[in-house]
C-alpha positions in Angstrom: 96.3 122.3 126.5 93.9 119.7 125.1 91.0 121.0 123.1 87.6 120.0 124.3 87.0 118.5 120.8 90.1 116.3 121.1 89.1 115.1 124.5 85.5 114.3 123.4 86.7 112.5 120.3 89.2 110.4 122.2 86.6 109.5 124.8 84.4 108.2 122.0 87.2 106.5 120.1 86.0 103.0 120.9 82.7 103.6 119.0 84.2 105.7 116.3 86.9 103.2 115.5 84.4 100.9 114.0 82.9 103.5 111.7 85.4 106.3 110.9 88.5 105.3 109.0 89.7 102.8 111.5 92.7 100.5 110.9 92.8 96.9 112.2 96.0 95.1 112.7 96.1 91.4 112.0 96.7 88.8 114.9 97.2 82.4 87.3 97.3 84.3 84.8 100.8 85.1 83.7 102.4 88.0 81.9 105.6 87.7 80.0 108.6 89.3 81.7 110.2 90.3 78.4 110.3 94.0 77.4 109.1 93.2 73.9 105.9 91.4 75.2 105.2 94.3 77.5 105.4 96.8 74.7 103.1 94.7 72.5 100.3 95.1 75.0 100.0 98.8 74.3 100.8 98.6 70.6 98.7 101.2 68.9 97.1 102.4 72.1 98.0 105.3 74.3 99.0 104.3 77.9 96.3 104.8 80.6 96.2 108.0 82.5 98.1 107.5 85.7 99.3 109.5 88.7 102.8 108.8 90.0 104.3 108.8 93.5 108.1 108.4 94.0 108.8 106.2 97.1 111.5 105.6 99.6 112.3 102.9 102.2 114.8 104.3 104.7 117.3 102.6 107.0 116.3 104.1 110.4 113.6 104.5 112.9 110.6 104.7 110.5 111.4 101.8 108.0 108.1 102.1 106.3 107.3 102.7 102.6 107.2 106.5 102.3 107.0 109.4 99.9 108.6 112.8 100.6 106.2 115.7 100.4 107.7 119.1 99.8 106.5 121.8 102.2 105.4 124.9 100.4 107.7 127.9 100.5 110.7 125.8 101.6 113.1 123.1 100.4 112.1 121.0 103.4 110.2 117.7 103.3 107.6 115.8 105.3 108.1 112.1 105.2 104.6 110.8 104.5 103.8 107.1 105.1 102.5 105.4 101.9 100.2 103.1 103.6 98.4 100.0 102.2 96.9 99.5 105.6 94.7 102.6 105.8 92.4 104.7 103.6 92.6 108.4 104.5 95.1 111.1 103.7 96.1 113.4 106.5 98.9 115.9 107.3 99.9 117.5 110.5 99.1 121.2 110.3 101.0 124.2 111.9 100.5 124.1 115.7 99.7 120.4 115.8 100.5 118.6 119.1 101.6 115.1 119.9 100.3 113.7 123.2 101.6 110.8 125.2 102.4 109.5 128.7 99.9 106.8 129.3 99.5 103.1 128.5 95.7 103.4 128.1 94.4 103.5 124.6 92.4 106.6 123.6 93.2 108.4 126.9 95.1 111.7 126.8 98.4 111.6 128.7 100.2 114.3 130.6 102.8 115.0 127.9 102.5 117.2 124.9 105.1 118.4 122.3 104.8 120.4 119.1 104.8 118.2 116.0 107.6 118.9 113.4 107.7 119.1 110.5 104.2 120.3 109.5 102.5 121.2 106.2 102.3 125.0 106.0 99.5 125.3 103.5 99.3 129.1 104.0 102.6 129.4 102.1 101.2 127.7 99.0 99.5 129.9 96.3 97.4 126.9 95.2 96.0 125.9 98.6 92.3 126.3 99.3 91.1 127.7 102.6 90.5 124.9 105.1 86.9 123.6 105.2 85.4 122.5 108.6 85.5 118.7 108.8 85.5 116.6 112.0 88.3 114.0 111.4 89.2 111.0 113.6 91.3 107.9 112.8 92.5 105.2 115.0 95.5 103.0 114.3 96.8 99.8 115.8 93.8 99.1 118.0 93.8 102.6 119.3 97.5 102.9 120.1 97.6 106.0 117.9 94.6 108.4 117.4 94.7 111.2 114.9 92.2 114.1 115.2 91.5 117.2 113.2 88.8 119.7 112.3 89.4 120.7 108.7 90.3 119.5 105.2 91.9 121.5 102.3 93.2 121.0 98.8 96.5 121.9 97.3 98.9 121.2 94.4 101.5 118.9 96.1 104.9 117.8 95.0 106.3 114.4 96.0 109.9 113.4 95.6 112.4 110.7 96.6 116.1 110.6 97.6 116.9 109.7 94.0 115.5 113.0 92.7 112.2 111.8 91.1 109.5 114.4 91.4 105.7 114.3 90.8 103.5 117.4 91.1 99.8 116.6 91.5 97.2 119.4 91.5 94.1 119.6 93.8 94.8 116.8 96.3 92.5 116.8 99.3 93.9 116.1 102.7 92.6 116.2 106.3 94.5 118.5 108.6 95.6 116.8 111.9 96.0 119.1 114.9 96.2 116.5 117.7 97.8 113.0 117.7 97.5 110.9 120.8 99.8 107.8 121.2 99.8 105.0 123.8 103.3 105.4 125.1 104.3 105.6 128.8 106.6 108.3 130.2 109.2 106.3 132.2 111.1 109.5 133.2 108.1 111.2 134.6 109.5 114.4 133.0 107.9 114.1 129.5 111.2 113.8 127.8 111.0 113.8 124.0 112.8 110.5 123.3 113.6 108.9 119.9 110.4 106.8 120.3 108.4 110.0 120.3 110.2 111.4 117.3 109.4 108.4 115.1 105.6 108.9 114.9 104.1 109.8 111.5 103.5 113.4 110.6 101.4 112.3 107.6 99.8 109.2 106.2 98.6 108.7 102.6 96.3 105.7 102.8 96.1 103.6 99.6 93.7 100.9 100.9 90.4 100.4 98.9 87.7 103.1 99.1 84.7 101.5 100.8 81.0 102.4 100.8 79.1 99.5 102.2 76.9 98.6 105.2 80.0 97.4 107.1 82.2 100.4 106.5 82.2 103.8 104.7 85.5 105.6 104.1 85.0 109.0 105.8 88.2 110.8 105.3 89.9 112.1 102.1 90.7 109.2 99.8 93.2 110.2 97.2 92.7 107.5 94.6 88.9 107.8 94.8 89.2 111.6 94.4 91.4 111.1 91.3 88.9 108.6 89.9 85.9 110.9 90.4 87.8 113.8 88.8 88.5 111.6 85.7 92.3 112.0 86.3 92.5 108.2 86.3 90.1 105.7 84.7 90.0 102.8 87.1 90.5 102.2 90.8 93.7 100.4 90.1 97.2 100.8 91.5 100.7 99.2 91.3 103.7 99.6 93.5 107.4 98.5 93.3 110.8 99.1 94.8 114.0 99.3 92.8 117.1 97.1 93.3 118.4 96.9 96.8 121.1 99.6 97.4 124.6 98.4 98.1 125.1 100.0 101.5 123.3 98.6 104.5 122.3 102.1 105.6 121.4 103.4 102.1 117.8 104.3 101.2 115.8 102.1 98.8 113.9 103.9 96.1 110.8 102.9 94.1 107.5 104.1 92.9 103.7 103.7 92.7 101.1 104.7 90.1 97.3 105.1 90.5 95.3 104.2 87.4 97.5 101.4 85.9 99.9 98.5 86.2 103.6 99.1 85.1 104.6 95.7 83.7 108.3 96.7 83.5 108.9 96.7 87.2 109.0 92.9 87.9 110.4 89.7 86.7 108.7 86.3 86.1 104.9 86.0 86.2 102.4 88.5 87.6 99.9 86.3 89.4 96.5 87.1 90.8 96.7 85.7 94.3 93.9 84.4 96.4 92.5 87.5 98.0 90.0 87.7 100.9 87.3 90.2 101.6 87.4 92.6 104.5 85.4 91.5 107.5 84.1 93.2 110.7 84.5 96.6 109.1 88.3 96.2 108.6 90.2 98.0 105.9 93.1 97.2 103.5 94.2 94.2 101.4 94.1 90.6 102.7 95.5 87.5 101.0 95.8 83.8 101.8 99.0 83.0 103.8 102.1 81.7 102.0 104.1 78.6 102.6 107.7 79.4 103.7 111.1 78.1 102.6 114.7 78.9 103.4 117.6 78.0 101.2 115.4 75.6 99.2 114.0 73.8 102.3 110.4 74.0 103.3 109.7 75.4 106.8 107.2 73.5 108.9 104.7 76.2 110.0 102.3 73.9 111.9 98.7 74.8 112.7 98.6 78.5 113.4 94.9 79.1 113.0 95.9 82.1 110.7 93.8 82.1 107.6 94.7 85.5 106.1 97.6 87.9 105.8 97.4 91.7 106.0 99.3 93.6 103.2 100.6 96.7 104.9 103.4 98.8 103.6 102.8 101.2 106.6 104.1 98.6 109.1 107.7 98.0 109.9 107.7 94.3 110.7 106.8 91.4 108.5 105.1 88.6 110.5 104.8 85.0 109.5 102.5 82.2 110.6 104.7 79.8 112.5 103.0 77.8 115.3 104.5 78.6 118.7 105.8 75.1 119.3 107.7 75.2 116.0 109.3 78.5 116.4 112.5 77.0 117.8 112.7 74.8 114.7 112.3 77.9 112.5 115.3 79.5 114.2 117.3 76.3 113.7 116.4 76.0 110.1 117.3 79.6 109.2 120.3 80.1 111.5 118.5 83.1 113.1 118.3 83.5 116.8 116.0 85.1 119.4 117.6 87.9 121.3 117.2 88.2 125.1 114.3 90.5 124.7 112.6 88.2 122.1 113.6 90.0 118.9 114.3 87.8 115.8 118.0 88.5 115.0 121.0 87.6 112.9 123.8 86.1 115.0 126.3 88.8 114.4 126.8 92.5 113.2 124.3 93.8 110.7 127.1 94.2 108.1 127.6 90.4 108.1 124.0 89.6 107.0 124.6 87.9 103.6 123.2 89.5 100.5 122.4 86.3 98.7 120.2 84.6 101.3 116.5 84.9 100.9 113.3 84.1 102.9 111.0 82.6 100.3 107.2 82.7 100.2 104.8 80.8 97.9 101.3 82.3 97.6 98.4 80.4 96.2 96.9 81.9 93.1 93.3 82.8 92.6 92.9 79.9 90.1 93.5 76.3 91.3 97.0 75.1 90.7 98.5 78.5 90.3 101.0 80.2 92.6 103.7 82.9 92.8 107.0 82.8 94.5 108.4 85.9 96.3 112.0 85.9 97.5 112.9 88.6 100.1 116.6 89.0 100.8 117.4 88.5 104.5 119.3 91.8 104.3 116.1 93.7 103.6 114.9 92.9 107.2 117.9 94.6 108.9 116.8 97.2 111.5 118.4 100.4 112.3 120.5 99.2 115.2 122.6 96.2 116.2 120.3 95.3 119.1 121.6 93.3 122.1 124.8 91.4 122.6 126.2 92.0 119.2 123.1 90.7 117.4 121.5 92.3 114.4 117.8 92.8 115.0 115.5 92.1 112.1 112.0 93.5 111.2 110.6 90.0 111.4 108.1 88.5 113.9 106.5 85.1 114.2 102.9 84.1 114.9 100.5 86.1 112.9 100.7 87.2 109.2 101.6 90.7 108.0 103.3 91.5 104.7 104.8 94.8 105.7 107.4 97.1 104.4 110.2 94.5 104.1 107.9 92.4 101.9 107.2 95.5 99.8 110.9 96.0 99.1 111.0 92.7 97.1 107.4 92.2 95.9 105.7 94.0 93.0 102.1 94.7 94.1 99.1 95.4 91.9 95.4 95.8 92.9 92.2 96.4 91.0 89.6 97.4 93.6 86.7 97.3 91.2 87.3 93.7 90.4 88.6 92.7 93.8 91.9 91.5 92.4 95.4 91.5 94.0 98.5 90.3 92.2 102.1 89.7 93.2 105.3 89.3 91.2 109.0 89.3 92.1 110.1 92.9 92.3 113.3 94.6 93.2 114.7 94.5 89.7 114.4 98.1 88.3 117.3 100.5 88.4 117.6 103.0 91.2 115.5 106.1 90.6 113.7 104.6 87.6 110.4 106.3 86.8 107.3 104.6 85.3 107.8 103.1 81.9 104.9 104.6 80.0 104.8 102.1 77.1 104.6 99.3 79.6 101.6 100.5 81.5 98.2 98.7 81.2 94.9 99.7 82.8 94.0 96.3 84.3 95.9 93.3 85.8 96.6 91.0 82.8 
C-alpha cells in the first residue's frame, strides 16, 4: 500500500528534483611519488584529523564503489554505495518498500516488495530517536526516487572484504521507507527478478555540499556534518583502490578519507585537473574531457560536443566522448566489438581479457601545459556475465563522458571543495587491504 505522502511526493518529483538533492546524469602541480618525500611533508607536524571509510568494488550486479555498513545487533552488512555523484546519506529502514512496474518516471507502479537488508537502528544502543524530516531524492533523471520521513544519528561501523573497519560516532542519515524505480514488469506478475534485487539499499553521497542560489543540499551530508563538528578541518577528501585482485571474480579493496589527502596511495604526479563548476542546479564533480589512447596510439574522438565529464563512482559504466561516426573506428583500433544488443564487448570469454592492456586517458591540468595520464586496465571493465554469443560484456559506453566506478579502480581522486580543486593520479598501487598511511596524509592538495 502506497502512503499518501509517497504518492504526493512522487507527483511533485519534477519540481522537487531541481531543488532537493537531485542527481543529474551527464549526456600542474606535482608531488613526488617517493615515500621519503611524502614523509617530509609532515615532518614535525601531526597528520590532519581524518575519517576513514574502507571500500569495495565487487564483481557482480552492483559494480559500484561501495562500503559495507554493519547492521546493529547482527553480523550482517548493508552494501552502501559510496557515491561521488550525489550529496545525501540515506539508508533503507525496517519496513521499507521497493515499487516498480511502469516505464514512467516518478509514477508508482503496481508492484511492491520489501527491501532487504535494512538498517535496524532500534538494535543500536547509540542510535537517536528518529526526527521528522521530509526527504526526497531523484536519481538518473527520475528513474529512481527515494522517499522518507525521518532522520536519525548513530555510531556506525564500516568494513570491507579485506577486514578493514572504521567506527564513526554520531553520523546522521535519512531513513528511506519507499523507493520507486522506473522498471517495467514484463511478466505481469510482479516477479522479483535480479534486476529488482540490484537496487541500492543505501547511498552515502560524497559530492560537494552546496548552499547557493542555484542549489542547496537538503539531506544529511556526512562530510559537512563532520566539518561542522570539528571532526575534520577542511572539506577535503581523497579516494583510492588497491592493486587489482588476481581473480576475475575477486572483489577489489580500497579506501577513502575525509579531511585529508593520502599521498602514499598513488604513483607519479598528483595533478590538479581542469575542473568545471556545476550548472543548472546539478551536483557532483565535473572535469574537462580526456583524450584517449590505446596501446600507445591516439584514438580519434571527433567532434562530440561534450565539454565536461561527470566523476561518478556510483555509476557502473564509464562513458567516453567518441563521435558516432567514429565509433566503428574505435572498435577497430581497440579490438573490441559491439554485441548484437549494442554492448561494448571483448571478443571472447571474460577470462581471456588480457591483464596488461589498458585504455589510457590524458586529462588537461588546471595550469596551461600540464596534464595527467590515467591508465585503466581493460580487465577492470569486465562485467558480471559473459553476455551474448560468447562475448565478454564491458562496463564501457561511447558518446557522453562519465568517469564511473571502473575509472575509480585505477585513478587516485582528491578534491578540495573549499578551493574548488580536483586532482587525479595513477592509482591501483597499494597492497590489498591497506589502511591510510598517517604520516603521508596532508590537509590540502599539494
